[in-house]
TORVODREN-663130 format. One line per field, with one value per residue: residue number from 0; x, y, z of N, C-alpha, C in turn. Coordinates in steps of 0.02 Angstrom, whole numbers, padded with zeros to 5 digits. Example, Ala and Ser with C-alpha at 12.3 -4.5 7.8 and 13.67 -1.06 7.14 Angstrom:
n (0,1)
nX (00660,00642)
nY (-00284,-00112)
nZ (00390,00354)
caX (00615,00684)
caY (-00225,-00053)
caZ (00390,00357)
cX (00660,00645)
cY (-00165,00002)
cZ (00390,00394)
***
This chain:
n (0,1,2,3,4,5,6,7,8,9,10,11,12,13,14,15,16,17,18,19,20,21,22,23,24,25,26,27,28,29,30,31,32,33,34,35,36,37,38,39,40,41,42,43,44,45,46,47,48,49,50,51,52,53,54,55,56,57,58,59,60,61,62,63,64,65,66,67,68,69,70,71,72,73,74,75,76,77,78,79,80,81,82,83,84,85,86,87,88,89,90,91,92,93,94,95,96,97,98,99,100,101,102,103,104,105,106,107,108,109)
nX (00265,00340,00281,00356,00414,00296,00245,00350,00338,00212,00235,00332,00258,00162,00241,00293,00173,00139,00246,00225,00099,00124,00205,00114,00064,00074,00164,00271,00370,00321,00222,00303,00384,00289,00205,00268,00392,00376,00326,00436,00542,00498,00505,00645,00678,00616,00691,00812,00785,00713,00615,00490,00438,00333,00221,00221,00203,00074,00003,00023,-00038,-00172,-00193,-00163,-00265,-00378,-00355,-00360,-00495,-00561,-00523,-00581,-00714,-00713,-00634,-00659,-00580,-00461,-00490,-00448,-00315,-00338,-00414,-00320,-00228,-00307,-00332,-00199,-00163,-00246,-00192,-00064,-00095,-00148,-00034,00053,-00010,-00014,00094,00063,-00067,-00041,00041,-00047,-00143,-00068,-00045,-00174,-00208,-00144)
nY (-01008,-00868,-00704,-00653,-00769,-00831,-00739,-00747,-00882,-00880,-00791,-00863,-00978,-00919,-00871,-00991,-01050,-00960,-00982,-01118,-01105,-01015,-01092,-01171,-01102,-01033,-00929,-00925,-00842,-00711,-00726,-00767,-00654,-00552,-00605,-00705,-00652,-00530,-00576,-00655,-00563,-00483,-00576,-00593,-00463,-00459,-00556,-00489,-00392,-00276,-00142,-00106,-00214,-00300,-00213,-00178,-00304,-00333,-00234,-00268,-00391,-00361,-00333,-00460,-00533,-00473,-00506,-00647,-00667,-00612,-00703,-00818,-00799,-00778,-00870,-01025,-01138,-01114,-01109,-01177,-01133,-00996,-00995,-01039,-00934,-00828,-00869,-00875,-00741,-00682,-00740,-00683,-00549,-00562,-00612,-00504,-00405,-00453,-00424,-00290,-00304,-00385,-00299,-00195,-00263,-00298,-00171,-00127,-00208,-00162)
nZ (-00018,-00087,-00136,-00238,-00297,-00335,-00431,-00524,-00563,-00624,-00732,-00801,-00836,-00919,-01022,-01073,-01114,-01218,-01306,-01343,-01400,-01505,-01587,-01651,-01757,-01925,-01938,-01829,-01773,-01761,-01662,-01557,-01536,-01507,-01408,-01322,-01286,-01204,-01069,-01037,-01034,-00929,-00827,-00821,-00781,-00657,-00588,-00587,-00499,-00529,-00476,-00527,-00594,-00553,-00557,-00694,-00749,-00702,-00768,-00905,-00898,-00897,-01030,-01085,-01024,-01084,-01218,-01210,-01169,-01279,-01379,-01327,-01356,-01495,-01567,-01581,-01606,-01541,-01410,-01292,-01276,-01260,-01143,-01050,-01060,-01011,-00879,-00828,-00843,-00748,-00634,-00637,-00612,-00483,-00415,-00430,-00359,-00231,-00133,-00097,-00047,00064,00140,00167,00240,00355,00404,00435,00540,00651)
caX (00291,00339,00247,00406,00417,00230,00242,00398,00308,00157,00264,00364,00205,00131,00289,00294,00110,00142,00292,00191,00044,00153,00231,00057,00043,00118,00215,00284,00414,00279,00192,00356,00405,00235,00173,00312,00449,00362,00329,00504,00581,00476,00534,00715,00679,00598,00749,00865,00765,00683,00559,00427,00422,00266,00172,00220,00173,00001,-00024,00021,-00085,-00238,-00196,-00167,-00332,-00424,-00341,-00386,-00569,-00582,-00516,-00630,-00777,-00709,-00595,-00673,-00525,-00407,-00521,-00408,-00258,-00364,-00434,-00258,-00201,-00349,-00318,-00132,-00163,-00276,-00143,-00011,-00123,-00152,00034,00083,-00044,-00009,00133,00025,-00123,-00013,00064,-00107,-00173,-00026,-00054,-00241,-00215,-00105)
caY (-00977,-00795,-00670,-00647,-00834,-00841,-00699,-00776,-00944,-00862,-00764,-00919,-01020,-00881,-00870,-01059,-01057,-00923,-01017,-01177,-01081,-00985,-01144,-01201,-01059,-01033,-00877,-00928,-00788,-00654,-00742,-00768,-00585,-00512,-00634,-00742,-00612,-00485,-00606,-00678,-00504,-00464,-00625,-00574,-00401,-00478,-00590,-00440,-00347,-00213,-00131,-00096,-00274,-00323,-00166,-00185,-00369,-00327,-00192,-00309,-00445,-00336,-00344,-00532,-00554,-00450,-00548,-00714,-00665,-00601,-00766,-00866,-00787,-00772,-00922,-01088,-01187,-01097,-01094,-01202,-01087,-00933,-01005,-01041,-00866,-00788,-00890,-00854,-00669,-00667,-00759,-00632,-00490,-00580,-00617,-00438,-00365,-00486,-00388,-00232,-00327,-00407,-00240,-00160,-00304,-00290,-00103,-00120,-00248,-00133)
caZ (-00079,-00083,-00191,-00292,-00330,-00365,-00492,-00571,-00589,-00670,-00793,-00837,-00865,-00973,-01077,-01101,-01150,-01281,-01351,-01370,-01442,-01566,-01631,-01685,-01812,-01984,-01927,-01757,-01750,-01741,-01597,-01507,-01521,-01480,-01349,-01276,-01264,-01148,-01003,-01024,-01014,-00862,-00782,-00812,-00742,-00589,-00560,-00577,-00445,-00551,-00430,-00563,-00632,-00534,-00584,-00767,-00764,-00692,-00822,-00966,-00887,-00917,-01103,-01096,-01005,-01136,-01277,-01197,-01169,-01348,-01416,-01301,-01391,-01568,-01599,-01546,-01615,-01496,-01346,-01235,-01267,-01234,-01073,-01010,-01059,-00967,-00810,-00809,-00836,-00683,-00583,-00637,-00577,-00412,-00388,-00429,-00307,-00166,-00082,-00075,-00005,00128,00178,00190,00292,00415,00428,00463,00601,00705)
cX (00286,00302,00293,00411,00352,00225,00290,00370,00253,00184,00298,00311,00172,00178,00292,00230,00113,00191,00258,00135,00070,00178,00176,00038,00095,00174,00233,00327,00373,00248,00244,00377,00351,00209,00222,00368,00433,00361,00399,00549,00562,00502,00608,00721,00663,00657,00807,00846,00737,00620,00492,00404,00352,00212,00165,00188,00097,-00031,-00030,-00029,-00156,-00247,-00202,-00236,-00382,-00416,-00371,-00462,-00594,-00578,-00564,-00696,-00771,-00673,-00606,-00617,-00467,-00431,-00480,-00347,-00281,-00385,-00372,-00227,-00241,-00336,-00249,-00127,-00193,-00228,-00084,-00034,-00125,-00082,00066,00053,-00035,00035,00097,-00032,-00097,00010,00004,-00141,-00133,-00037,-00122,-00249,-00174,-00149)
cY (-00902,-00766,-00663,-00713,-00849,-00803,-00727,-00840,-00929,-00834,-00818,-00962,-00984,-00879,-00938,-01072,-01021,-00953,-01076,-01157,-01053,-01037,-01181,-01163,-01060,-00981,-00875,-00871,-00727,-00666,-00743,-00698,-00545,-00539,-00665,-00700,-00566,-00519,-00633,-00621,-00480,-00513,-00610,-00511,-00414,-00511,-00541,-00388,-00280,-00199,-00123,-00159,-00299,-00278,-00174,-00251,-00366,-00286,-00231,-00366,-00424,-00344,-00418,-00558,-00535,-00492,-00617,-00716,-00655,-00666,-00820,-00859,-00794,-00830,-00989,-01139,-01175,-01084,-01118,-01158,-01022,-00939,-01006,-00971,-00822,-00805,-00867,-00778,-00648,-00685,-00710,-00570,-00504,-00581,-00548,-00395,-00392,-00449,-00327,-00250,-00349,-00348,-00202,-00198,-00298,-00222,-00095,-00157,-00219,-00097)
cZ (-00071,-00143,-00252,-00332,-00366,-00431,-00545,-00603,-00639,-00736,-00834,-00871,-00924,-01034,-01112,-01141,-01218,-01330,-01383,-01418,-01508,-01614,-01669,-01749,-01869,-01978,-01853,-01731,-01726,-01673,-01542,-01487,-01486,-01415,-01299,-01248,-01205,-01079,-00986,-01003,-00945,-00810,-00768,-00770,-00669,-00553,-00545,-00524,-00467,-00510,-00465,-00602,-00617,-00562,-00659,-00787,-00755,-00747,-00887,-00959,-00904,-00993,-01119,-01078,-01059,-01200,-01268,-01199,-01241,-01388,-01391,-01339,-01467,-01603,-01564,-01552,-01566,-01425,-01287,-01223,-01235,-01161,-01028,-01005,-01010,-00894,-00787,-00802,-00769,-00626,-00580,-00600,-00502,-00381,-00383,-00374,-00237,-00115,-00055,-00029,00064,00171,00206,00247,00358,00446,00461,00529,00659,00754)
***
């Protein structure tokens, strides 16, 4: 699996998670706009070849990670959603950094 496909899969999974999670609440539109739309837009940008999509995804993943950790501690009823968000945020960061790590590794082995 390429890093591009890996990042796209993570963003898609995060967007689907946020859609399902938002539909559990009384105001699903707010959750869809604030949480599900950003990873979906980043996925579209990644597919269109925007060069900063990976960087932007990793940057937003830091916010998703922080949100997930906060909910893990403060909202026991939503702990399974928050754990999934935290894990997917870490995977987005890993996927976004993977091309740089691979390039650095190739450069160091010369």
